[in-house]
N, C-alpha and C positions, 0 to 999 in steps of 0.2 A: 435564342436571344434573351428570353426571360431569365435564364440561368445566369447569363453574363451580366445583366442589369443587377440582379440580386448580389452577385459576387462583388461588383463595383460598389454597391451601396454598403455592403458589409465591411469593405476595406476603408479604413479611416486614414487619410494621409497623416504621416507622422507629425505630431505637434499641433495639428489643426484643432483638436478638442481643447488642448491646453491654452492655445491662443484665444479661442472663443470664450473660454472660462475667464481668462484675464481681462478681456475686453468687457465682458458683462459685469465683472466685479467693479471695474472702474466706473462704468455707467451707473450702477446701483449706488456707488459711493457719492457720485455727483448729485444724484437725485436726493439723497439724504441731506446733503449740505444745504440745499436750497439755492436761491439766486446768489450770484457773486456781486458784491457791491464795491465801488471804488473807494480807495483810501485817498487821503489828501495829497499824496505825492504825484505830481503831474508828469514827472520825468520817467519814473519806473513803472507806471501803470499797475500799481499794487492793488490787490483785491482781497476781500474777506467774505466768507460765507455769511449769509443773512442770519442763519441760526446761531452762529458763534457770536456775532455782533449783538444780536437781540438778547442773548443771555447776559452779556456784560452790561448792557443798558438796563435790563430788568433788575440786576443786582444793584446798580447805581441808584435806581429809584427806591429800592427797598432800604437803602441806608438813611433815607429821610424818615424821622420818627413819625409813627402813625400812618404809614403807607405800606401797601403791598401791591406790587405790579402784577397784573393779570396777563395781558397780552402786549406784545411789542412787534410791530410790523415796520419794515424799512423799505424804502424805495429810492432808487437812484434818481437824482434830480439833474440840474444843469451841471455840466462839467464833472467835478469830483464831489459835488454836494450830495448829501443824503437827507431824505425826509423821514422823520420818525413819527409814528402814530402809536400811542400807548393807551391802554385802559388800565385803571388801577382802582383799588379800594382805599379809602382814606377815613381816618377817625375825624370826628367833628369837634375835637377838643380845642381847636384854634381855627381861625378863619380859613376857609377852603382856598380862596385865591392865593393866600400866603403859602399854603402847603403845595399847591400846584406850581407856583413860581420856584419854590425850593427844589421840587422834583425836576423841573425843566433845567435848572442850573446844574443839578447833579448829573443829568443825562448828557448835557453839552460838555461838561467837564470830563466825564468818563470817555465820551466819544473822542475828544481831542487828545487827552493825556494817555489813556490806556490803549486806544485803538489807532490813533492818528487819522481819525475820520472827521471830515468837515460836515457838520450838521447845519442844514439851512433852515429847517423848521422842525418844531416839536409840538405836535398836537396831542393834548392829553384829555381824556374823557374819564371822569370819575363815575364808575359803574356800580359801586357798592360802598357801603358804610361799614367801617370797622368799629368795634367797641373800643373806647379809650383804654389804654393800658393802665391797669391799676397798680400802684406801687405795692410791693410786698409788705405785709403787716409785720411789725416788730416781733422778734422772737419772744415766745411766752405769752403773747397777747392772743387770747382766744375770744370767742363770743361770750359776752356777759349774760348770765341767766337771771339776774335780778333777785335771787333768793338770798338767804343769809341766816345766820344763827342768832 
């Protein structure tokens, strides 16, 4: 009987290994995508991966001068609404509340226009300070040394 058991174990049903490999690759792909979040279309029940949506929203935050998005987390809210929580670094060359308001507007705009996502709340935490961007010096102007002939 031991010989028969070994023979059955050695025999792989045709296509079973390929099927198992395909199933596992799909499972791995879903894990990498992260959670699926609803888009604003209530009829079609469309969804987007959290990682893809977060990337778009971080890029939207980065378009505001003097800011750099660090993290972006999204969570499904009521219905098709999505809650956004972002941390960012900001320069202090203008009032921080003004900068945060601009980032919030940029996120809401990108969510609606680029993704078709209904954002219900945007919580922003400034976690770091950026050095203000210095305009480039005019060509040919270097440091003065104060000496002379």
